[in-house]
N, C-alpha and C positions, 0 to 999 in steps of 0.2 A: 312309434306308433301312435303317436299321441294325435296326429291326424283323423284317427278313427271317431275322435269326439265331434268332429265337423261335419260327420255323415248324418243328414237328417232325411226324412221322406222328402221335404221340401227342396232339399238342396240337389237329392238324387234327380228329381223331375226338371229342374233346372239345367241340371246337366245332358239331361235326355235331350230337351228343347234345344239348348245351346249345340250339342252335337249334330242334331237332325239340322239344324240350319246349316253348320258347316259343311255336313254331307251332302247336301241339297244344291246350297247357293255357293259352296267354295268359301275359299279364304284362308285355307292351311295351305302353307307353302309346300310345293312339290307333291299335293295330292289331288288326283282328278276327283270331280263330283262323282256321286252315285250315278248320273244319269250320264256321264260321260265314261264312266266304267263300264256300265251296262252296254252302251252303244258299240264300245269296243268289241265286246264279246259276241255281241250281236250279229258282227261282221265277218265271224269266224266262220268255217265250214262245219257242218254237222245239223243236228235237230235241236230244237231251242233244250230239250232235257240234257244234252250233252253240253251244249253252251253254259247251262247254269251250272252243272255238275263241274264244269272246269274252273268256273269263276270260284265256287265254294274251295275246290281243291288249291287254285292259287292263293286264295286267302289263308288258307292253313300254313301255306310253306312260304311264299316271298313277302307277304306283308308282315309275317311274324319276326323276320329278321330286322336288325337293328338299322340296317341302310334305309327301309322303308320307313320306319317311325322316327329316322332322324329329324325330318320336317316338321314333327309334331311337337318340336323344343318349345316353341311359343305356348304349349299348353301350360306350361309352368306358372305363366301369369295369366291363366284365363279368369275371368271374372265368375267363376262358380266355386262354391264354396265345398269343392270335391276334390279330393287329391288329383294332381295330373295324371298319376299313372292309372287309375280306375278312369278317368276322364278317356283318355287315349284308347283304352280298350272298347268302352261304349261307343265313342266315336267311328273305330275301325269296325266293330260289328253292326251298327246301324247304316254305316255305307253299304256294307256287303248286301245286309238284308234289303234295304231300298233299292239297290242295284237289279234284285232278283225281282222285286216287285214291278219297275218300270219294264224289266226283261217280259213280266206277264201280261203287260200291257195296262198296268194301273198308273194313275196320276198321283205321284208321291209328292206332289203339293197340296193335295187333299187331307183335311184334318182326319177324316177316316182312315184312309191309309196309314197315315203316320201313327195312329194308334194301334193299328194290326203290326206294323213294323216293329212297335216298342214290345207289342205282346211277343214277339218271335225271340226278344232277349231273354224271356224267361225260359227258353229251351223246351224241354218236355213237358213244362208247367205251363207253356201258353194255351192248350186247349182247354185246362181247368179255368184258366184266368176269364178266356173268353166265354166259356160255359156259365160261371158265376155272374158275369155280367150280363147274362142273359140273351147271349149269341150263340146259336147252333148254325153249324156250317157243313156243309156237304163236302165232296172230296175236294172240290176247288172254291175258292172264295169267288161268287160271280163280279165281274166289274160293275155291272150296273147295280147290284143288289148292295154293295158296299155303302153307295150313297144314300140308301135309305136308312141307315142306321142312326138314331137320335142323339143329339149331343149327350143327354143324360147317360147312355150305355158308355158312349166314348170315354165320358170322364170317370167312369167306373173302371174302366181297362186301363187306362192311365193311371190310375190311383193304385190299382193292383199291381201293375208292373212295379210301380215306384217301391212299393213295399218289398216285392220279391227281390229287387235288386238291393235295397238297404239290407236286407238279411244276408244276402248273398256276400256281399262286398264287407258289411260290418263284421261279420264272423271272421273268416278264413280269406276272404279275398285281399284284404290290404297287405296281409301277411305274404299270400303266394306272389302277389304282385309288387312287393316294395323293391325288390331289385332292379326294377324297369328304368328307375329315375336315378342317374348318379347326382351326388350332391353339388357338383360343379359342373359347368359348361351349358347345361340346359339341354342336353340331349338325352332323349329317350332310347333306351336301348333294351337288350332283353328279347323277350317273346310273349306274344299274345297266348293265352292258354288256347292251344288247338283242338283240345278234345271238345271243350265248351263252345268255341268257333264253329267247328264241324257239326255240332248238335244241332245250333241256332241255323246255321246254314241250311241244313236238313229241314228244320221245322218250315223255314220260309220257302224253300222248294215244294214242300206238300201243301202250303196254305195258298201260295201265290202261281205256282206253275203246274202241279199234279193235275192230271184230269184236263189238261188245257182245253179241251173240245168238249168239255162237260156240258149238260144242258141246263136251262134256267131253274131247273129243280134244285139244282145245287147253291142256288142264293142262299144267304144266310137267312135265318129265321130269327126274329125277334120274338123272344119269350117275355110274357108281362110278368115282371119279378115282384109285382105288388102282390 
């Protein structure tokens, strides 16, 4: 458990950025990118809501098996000062949320969208993080409106998510996830916390998908925090 000492706010933010890059641009053996994952579900039958919910369900079952996570063995030598078991969970969850955002029509390569993906990792705390950063959103985050969010607000969101995850993983997360990484072989086994992943998936669904045909009145309102 000595690895908990390496958990800092800066390290968490770097792990988020590293994981997002891998989730969007690829580079992890045996793992599709978020866009590829999203497109595979968009090709299925059913409504958009059904496709997204199917993706979330899959993420809580198949992706939680050691077979899926075997390809993440290289994370043990990742250039981030965060234990590999934690980074693997962050990567899996970021990929799921980014895939949902892409399915909702968002450009996951935009910094604004990236920050909202990060916010979803806070689960039910996402709404408070956005509100405290000065963003009030309607039923669905408008694709056009998100680009209007200034960099200062984006930075506040990222910082808040970093602190939330630092608290989460710094207390009990490392203990709960400690069984995921064997001492030898470099293979990550075990399961991702299905309850937390399901919550994060539902938050992403509400943020990026719900009320898909909502009007422009649902664009985010930027509150003057000064």
